[in-house]
NUPABA-203827 format. One record per residue: y, z negated, x of N, C-alpha, C in turn; residue in one letter. Coordinates in steps of 0.05 Angstrom, whole numbers, padded with zeros to 5 digits, always signed. Layout:
N
YZXYZXYZXa;...
***
This chain:
93
+01787+01445+00266+01778+01428+00293+01751+01430+00290m;+01737+01432+00316+01712+01431+00322+01702+01410+00325k;+01675+01406+00319+01663+01375+00324+01648+01380+00350s;+01644+01358+00364+01631+01355+00389+01604+01375+00393a;+01592+01376+00374+01565+01392+00374+01577+01416+00374y;+01589+01432+00362+01598+01461+00365+01611+01467+00392e;+01629+01443+00400+01637+01450+00427+01614+01453+00449l;+01598+01429+00447+01578+01432+00466+01557+01458+00464a;+01557+01466+00439+01534+01493+00439+01554+01518+00445m;+01579+01514+00449+01593+01540+00458+01595+01536+00488e;+01589+01513+00506+01589+01514+00535+01563+01523+00537r;+01543+01512+00524+01514+01520+00533+01507+01549+00531l;+01519+01561+00509+01520+01589+00509+01535+01604+00532n;+01553+01593+00539+01570+01607+00569+01553+01603+00586k;+01538+01583+00595+01524+01580+00615+01498+01591+00615d;+01484+01594+00586+01461+01605+00586+01460+01617+00564n;+01461+01643+00559+01470+01661+00532+01444+01663+00520p;+01444+01665+00496+01414+01668+00485+01412+01700+00488i;+01384+01704+00491+01372+01730+00496+01368+01742+00469a;+01373+01769+00468+01371+01787+00445+01348+01799+00443q;+01329+01797+00426+01300+01814+00427+01305+01834+00411i;+01296+01859+00419+01299+01883+00404+01272+01883+00387t;+01276+01902+00365+01256+01908+00345+01228+01916+00360e;+01232+01930+00382+01204+01941+00398+01196+01915+00409e;+01211+01892+00419+01199+01873+00429+01186+01858+00406q;+01199+01849+00384+01189+01838+00362+01169+01848+00353k;+01162+01872+00354+01134+01885+00345+01112+01880+00366g;+01121+01880+00389+01101+01865+00413+01089+01841+00409k;+01112+01823+00405+01109+01795+00398+01093+01791+00378l;+01095+01806+00361+01072+01801+00332+01048+01810+00342g;+01049+01830+00351+01018+01844+00359+01000+01822+00380e;+01019+01812+00397+01007+01788+00413+00994+01767+00395l;+01012+01761+00378+01006+01738+00361+00978+01740+00347d;+00980+01768+00329+00957+01770+00319+00934+01773+00335s;+00934+01790+00359+00912+01794+00375+00898+01763+00388k;+00917+01749+00393+00910+01723+00405+00901+01703+00382y;+00910+01708+00353+00900+01694+00329+00867+01698+00330a;+00864+01722+00332+00838+01733+00325+00819+01724+00349a;+00826+01727+00372+00810+01712+00395+00802+01689+00389k;+00826+01671+00381+00821+01642+00378+00800+01633+00356i;+00802+01650+00331+00786+01649+00309+00757+01654+00321a;+00753+01680+00332+00727+01683+00341+00714+01661+00357e;+00728+01652+00379+00717+01631+00394+00713+01606+00377k;+00721+01597+00359+00723+01577+00346+00694+01576+00327e;+00696+01605+00310+00673+01607+00297+00649+01604+00314i;+00646+01622+00339+00623+01618+00352+00614+01586+00361f;+00636+01578+00368+00629+01550+00380+00625+01529+00352l;+00638+01530+00333+00633+01514+00314+00603+01519+00304n;+00591+01542+00308+00563+01548+00301+00547+01529+00317g;+00554+01530+00345+00538+01515+00366+00543+01484+00362e;+00564+01481+00356+00568+01453+00350+00549+01440+00323i;+00545+01459+00303+00530+01454+00284+00499+01449+00288e;+00489+01468+00311+00465+01467+00316+00465+01441+00337k;+00481+01434+00348+00478+01408+00367+00480+01389+00351a;+00493+01383+00328+00489+01365+00309+00462+01359+00298l;+00454+01378+00289+00429+01383+00269+00405+01375+00291q;+00406+01374+00317+00385+01373+00334+00389+01345+00348s;+00416+01334+00339+00424+01306+00349+00428+01303+00377g;+00438+01328+00385+00444+01322+00417+00470+01320+00423d;+00483+01295+00423+00505+01284+00426+00526+01295+00444a;+00506+01299+00472+00518+01311+00492+00528+01336+00494e;+00514+01355+00483+00522+01385+00481+00538+01383+00459a;+00543+01364+00437+00562+01368+00418+00592+01358+00432f;+00592+01334+00452+00617+01331+00463+00627+01353+00479e;+00606+01365+00492+00615+01387+00511+00620+01414+00498s;+00613+01421+00475+00626+01440+00462+00646+01435+00449l;+00652+01412+00439+00680+01407+00426+00703+01408+00453k;+00693+01399+00472+00712+01401+00500+00717+01429+00504s;+00697+01440+00505+00697+01473+00515+00715+01487+00497q;+00711+01480+00468+00729+01493+00449+00760+01486+00449m;+00766+01460+00458+00795+01454+00461+00804+01469+00486a;+00791+01470+00511+00795+01483+00535+00803+01511+00530t;+00782+01522+00514+00787+01553+00510+00812+01565+00495e;+00817+01546+00475+00834+01547+00455+00863+01542+00472r;+00868+01525+00486+00888+01525+00509+00893+01545+00529k;+00870+01552+00537+00874+01577+00558+00885+01602+00543a;+00873+01608+00518+00885+01631+00505+00910+01625+00493l;+00922+01602+00485+00948+01603+00480+00969+01601+00501e;+00959+01592+00522+00975+01601+00547+00974+01623+00555s;+00951+01638+00555+00952+01672+00562+00970+01683+00544e;+00971+01677+00517+00989+01689+00501+01020+01686+00504r;+01029+01657+00508+01052+01649+00512+01064+01665+00540e;+01047+01670+00562+01053+01681+00585+01058+01711+00579e;+01046+01726+00562+01051+01753+00559+01068+01752+00544k;+01078+01734+00524+01100+01737+00508+01127+01735+00525k;+01124+01716+00542+01146+01712+00561+01150+01737+00572e;+01133+01753+00585+01135+01774+00598+01148+01797+00581r;+01142+01799+00558+01154+01820+00537+01186+01808+00533v;+01190+01788+00532+01220+01779+00525+01239+01788+00548r;+01226+01784+00573+01240+01786+00596+01240+01819+00604e;+01221+01836+00596+01224+01864+00595+01249+01875+00583s;+01264+01895+00596+01289+01907+00588+01286+01938+00572k;+01258+01944+00561+01254+01958+00552+01276+01966+00530d;
***
């Protein structure tokens, strides 16, 4: 006898089957993760240097601005990465 959870999962899979990802797609997804991790790290290293300069000079306004910029750029790169990964998942290659 199946549990309610198992029955619900079967119905869910009938309505919206789980997509299978090919090895080629897995490779492309891994490449995207690596590429964007490097881009994010590069931005953070640069901005952390600028933040440190702002702290040493006592410029609180620049500090807050740079912290905000870092968060914004990180979110933008993560969003861009997820969009590209979704395109790879949807491709029929």
